[in-house]
N, C-alpha and C positions, 0 to 999 in steps of 0.2 A: 353038741347039744345047744338048743336055742336059748338065748337069754330073754327073760321077760323085760319088756320096756315099760315105761310109765304109760298111763292111760292118755296122756296128753299134757299140755301145759295150760295153766290157768289163764283166764281172760284178765284184762286190766280191771282194776277195782271198780271204776265208774261204769264200765260196760256190764260187768257181772252184777252190780247192784241194780242196774236198769233191767236187765233180762230176767232177774229173779224177783223183781218187785211185784207187790200185790196188785197194783193198778194195771200192770201189763197183763197179768194173769186174768184179771176180771175182764179187761177189754177183749182179749183173745177168746175167752170163754163166752162172752156175750155175742161176739161176732160169729163164732162157730155155732152157737145155738140158733141165731137168726138164720144162718145159711142152712142148718139142718131143718128148721121149720119150713123154709121156702122150698127146699128140695123134696121134703116129705109131702107138702101140699101139692107140688107139681106132680109127684108120683101118684097121689090119690085122686086128684080132680083135674089133672092136666090132660092134654091131648093124648090120644092113643098112638099117634104116629111118633116114632122114635126121634126123627129129625126135628120135630116141632115141640119136643118136651125136654126140659133141661135136666130132669132126673137121671135118665140113663147116661147121658153124656157126663154129668158131674160124677156119678158113682164110678163109672168105668175109667174115664180119662183123668179127671182131677184127683179123685180119691185114690184109686188103685194104682194108676201109673204115676201120678205126681207126688204122692206121699212117700213112696218107696225111696226115690232118690234123695228126697229131703231128709228122711230118717237116716239114710246112709251118710249123708254129709253133715248133718247137725245133731244126730242122736235121737232119742225118743221124744219126738214132738207130740205124739198122741196124748201124753200125760197132760200137756197144756191145752191142746186143741180139742179134746174130747168134749162134745156137748153134753154128754151124760154126766161127766164129772162136774161140769159147770152148773148144771141144773141141781145136782146133789149138793154142791157147795152153796148155791143160793138158798136151797131149802134149809140146810144146816145153819146158815147165817141168820 
């Protein structure tokens, strides 16, 4: 029978404080919101040709292909990178 192992080891205190800090969450949320607005604007009013518009490339390559390995390596990054959560946090604040 397989034994359950721990979920991992903890990060050093300084690194853990930095990664879980409010300012980093606000910074990443603001950056993801700006990127979301740029990609949405490019999708709505950009060129009709796929190779000259950043929206299809970003959604398929960066978001779908790039986010999956990052989530596998680092865990649930979407909780921090979600522009919708960042906007909701800004409205609630």
